[in-house]
TORKOL-4160 file (C-alpha; in steps of 0.2 Angstrom, whole numbers, padded with zeros to 4 digits, m for minus):
116
<pt num="1" X="m0076" Y="m0114" Z="0136"/>
<pt num="2" X="m0060" Y="m0109" Z="0127"/>
<pt num="3" X="m0070" Y="m0105" Z="0111"/>
<pt num="4" X="m0082" Y="m0094" Z="0121"/>
<pt num="5" X="m0067" Y="m0084" Z="0130"/>
<pt num="6" X="m0059" Y="m0082" Z="0113"/>
<pt num="7" X="m0075" Y="m0076" Z="0105"/>
<pt num="8" X="m0078" Y="m0064" Z="0119"/>
<pt num="9" X="m0060" Y="m0057" Z="0117"/>
<pt num="10" X="m0062" Y="m0055" Z="0098"/>
<pt num="11" X="m0078" Y="m0046" Z="0101"/>
<pt num="12" X="m0070" Y="m0034" Z="0114"/>
<pt num="13" X="m0056" Y="m0030" Z="0102"/>
<pt num="14" X="m0069" Y="m0026" Z="0088"/>
<pt num="15" X="m0080" Y="m0016" Z="0100"/>
<pt num="16" X="m0065" Y="m0005" Z="0106"/>
<pt num="17" X="m0059" Y="m0003" Z="0088"/>
<pt num="18" X="m0076" Y="0004" Z="0082"/>
<pt num="19" X="m0077" Y="0015" Z="0097"/>
<pt num="20" X="m0060" Y="0023" Z="0094"/>
<pt num="21" X="m0064" Y="0025" Z="0075"/>
<pt num="22" X="m0081" Y="0033" Z="0080"/>
<pt num="23" X="m0072" Y="0046" Z="0090"/>
<pt num="24" X="m0065" Y="0053" Z="0074"/>
<pt num="25" X="m0080" Y="0052" Z="0063"/>
<pt num="26" X="m0085" Y="0068" Z="0055"/>
<pt num="27" X="m0070" Y="0078" Z="0062"/>
<pt num="28" X="m0058" Y="0075" Z="0047"/>
<pt num="29" X="m0044" Y="0087" Z="0046"/>
<pt num="30" X="m0053" Y="0101" Z="0056"/>
<pt num="31" X="m0043" Y="0113" Z="0067"/>
<pt num="32" X="m0050" Y="0126" Z="0077"/>
<pt num="33" X="m0048" Y="0144" Z="0073"/>
<pt num="34" X="m0037" Y="0147" Z="0087"/>
<pt num="35" X="m0026" Y="0133" Z="0082"/>
<pt num="36" X="m0025" Y="0138" Z="0064"/>
<pt num="37" X="m0021" Y="0156" Z="0070"/>
<pt num="38" X="m0007" Y="0150" Z="0082"/>
<pt num="39" X="0001" Y="0140" Z="0068"/>
<pt num="40" X="0001" Y="0154" Z="0056"/>
<pt num="41" X="0008" Y="0165" Z="0070"/>
<pt num="42" X="0022" Y="0153" Z="0072"/>
<pt num="43" X="0026" Y="0151" Z="0054"/>
<pt num="44" X="0023" Y="0168" Z="0047"/>
<pt num="45" X="0029" Y="0178" Z="0063"/>
<pt num="46" X="0012" Y="0186" Z="0066"/>
<pt num="47" X="0010" Y="0199" Z="0080"/>
<pt num="48" X="m0002" Y="0195" Z="0094"/>
<pt num="49" X="m0014" Y="0208" Z="0086"/>
<pt num="50" X="m0013" Y="0200" Z="0069"/>
<pt num="51" X="m0015" Y="0183" Z="0076"/>
<pt num="52" X="m0031" Y="0189" Z="0085"/>
<pt num="53" X="m0038" Y="0196" Z="0068"/>
<pt num="54" X="m0034" Y="0180" Z="0059"/>
<pt num="55" X="m0043" Y="0170" Z="0072"/>
<pt num="56" X="m0058" Y="0181" Z="0070"/>
<pt num="57" X="m0058" Y="0179" Z="0051"/>
<pt num="58" X="m0057" Y="0160" Z="0053"/>
<pt num="59" X="m0071" Y="0160" Z="0066"/>
<pt num="60" X="m0082" Y="0171" Z="0055"/>
<pt num="61" X="m0079" Y="0160" Z="0039"/>
<pt num="62" X="m0080" Y="0143" Z="0047"/>
<pt num="63" X="m0099" Y="0142" Z="0048"/>
<pt num="64" X="m0100" Y="0148" Z="0031"/>
<pt num="65" X="m0089" Y="0135" Z="0024"/>
<pt num="66" X="m0098" Y="0122" Z="0034"/>
<pt num="67" X="m0114" Y="0127" Z="0026"/>
<pt num="68" X="m0106" Y="0125" Z="0009"/>
<pt num="69" X="m0099" Y="0108" Z="0013"/>
<pt num="70" X="m0116" Y="0102" Z="0020"/>
<pt num="71" X="m0124" Y="0107" Z="0003"/>
<pt num="72" X="m0110" Y="0098" Z="m0006"/>
<pt num="73" X="m0114" Y="0082" Z="0004"/>
<pt num="74" X="m0131" Y="0083" Z="m0002"/>
<pt num="75" X="m0125" Y="0083" Z="m0020"/>
<pt num="76" X="m0126" Y="0101" Z="m0024"/>
<pt num="77" X="m0112" Y="0109" Z="m0035"/>
<pt num="78" X="m0104" Y="0122" Z="m0024"/>
<pt num="79" X="m0088" Y="0124" Z="m0032"/>
<pt num="80" X="m0091" Y="0142" Z="m0037"/>
<pt num="81" X="m0098" Y="0147" Z="m0020"/>
<pt num="82" X="m0083" Y="0139" Z="m0012"/>
<pt num="83" X="m0071" Y="0148" Z="m0023"/>
<pt num="84" X="m0080" Y="0165" Z="m0019"/>
<pt num="85" X="m0079" Y="0161" Z="0000"/>
<pt num="86" X="m0060" Y="0157" Z="m0002"/>
<pt num="87" X="m0057" Y="0173" Z="m0011"/>
<pt num="88" X="m0067" Y="0183" Z="0002"/>
<pt num="89" X="m0057" Y="0175" Z="0016"/>
<pt num="90" X="m0041" Y="0177" Z="0007"/>
<pt num="91" X="m0044" Y="0196" Z="0004"/>
<pt num="92" X="m0047" Y="0198" Z="0023"/>
<pt num="93" X="m0031" Y="0189" Z="0027"/>
<pt num="94" X="m0021" Y="0198" Z="0014"/>
<pt num="95" X="m0027" Y="0215" Z="0023"/>
<pt num="96" X="m0020" Y="0208" Z="0039"/>
<pt num="97" X="m0003" Y="0201" Z="0033"/>
<pt num="98" X="0012" Y="0211" Z="0028"/>
<pt num="99" X="0018" Y="0208" Z="0010"/>
<pt num="100" X="0031" Y="0196" Z="0016"/>
<pt num="101" X="0019" Y="0187" Z="0026"/>
<pt num="102" X="0006" Y="0185" Z="0012"/>
<pt num="103" X="0020" Y="0179" Z="0000"/>
<pt num="104" X="0025" Y="0166" Z="0013"/>
<pt num="105" X="0007" Y="0161" Z="0016"/>
<pt num="106" X="0004" Y="0159" Z="m0003"/>
<pt num="107" X="0019" Y="0148" Z="m0004"/>
<pt num="108" X="0013" Y="0137" Z="0011"/>
<pt num="109" X="m0003" Y="0135" Z="0003"/>
<pt num="110" X="0005" Y="0130" Z="m0014"/>
<pt num="111" X="0015" Y="0117" Z="m0005"/>
<pt num="112" X="0000" Y="0111" Z="0004"/>
<pt num="113" X="m0009" Y="0108" Z="m0012"/>
<pt num="114" X="0005" Y="0099" Z="m0020"/>
<pt num="115" X="0004" Y="0086" Z="m0006"/>
<pt num="116" X="m0014" Y="0083" Z="m0009"/>
């Protein structure tokens, strides 16, 4: 009886662990466009209008990046396409930011790449 209860408890713990791990599967590091824009507003001092424009850019580019990443998952070499998308997105963001904001954004990205 004790073995059965112990085994049942172990299975329950494993099942809960897998269930919790499954909630995060496929989500990775993904943030919504609204969250990204809000973080940039806080860090770069964006106006509300700038934040709205940045959010729109992220919303427009998200499905395009997702399509590229999906092709990469299937083994396609998408590095050139990804780089082109990043450059397009960055050009749009640069047009929204002031020179100071853009410099700080570039600095933040460089720091982020160092951590990886």
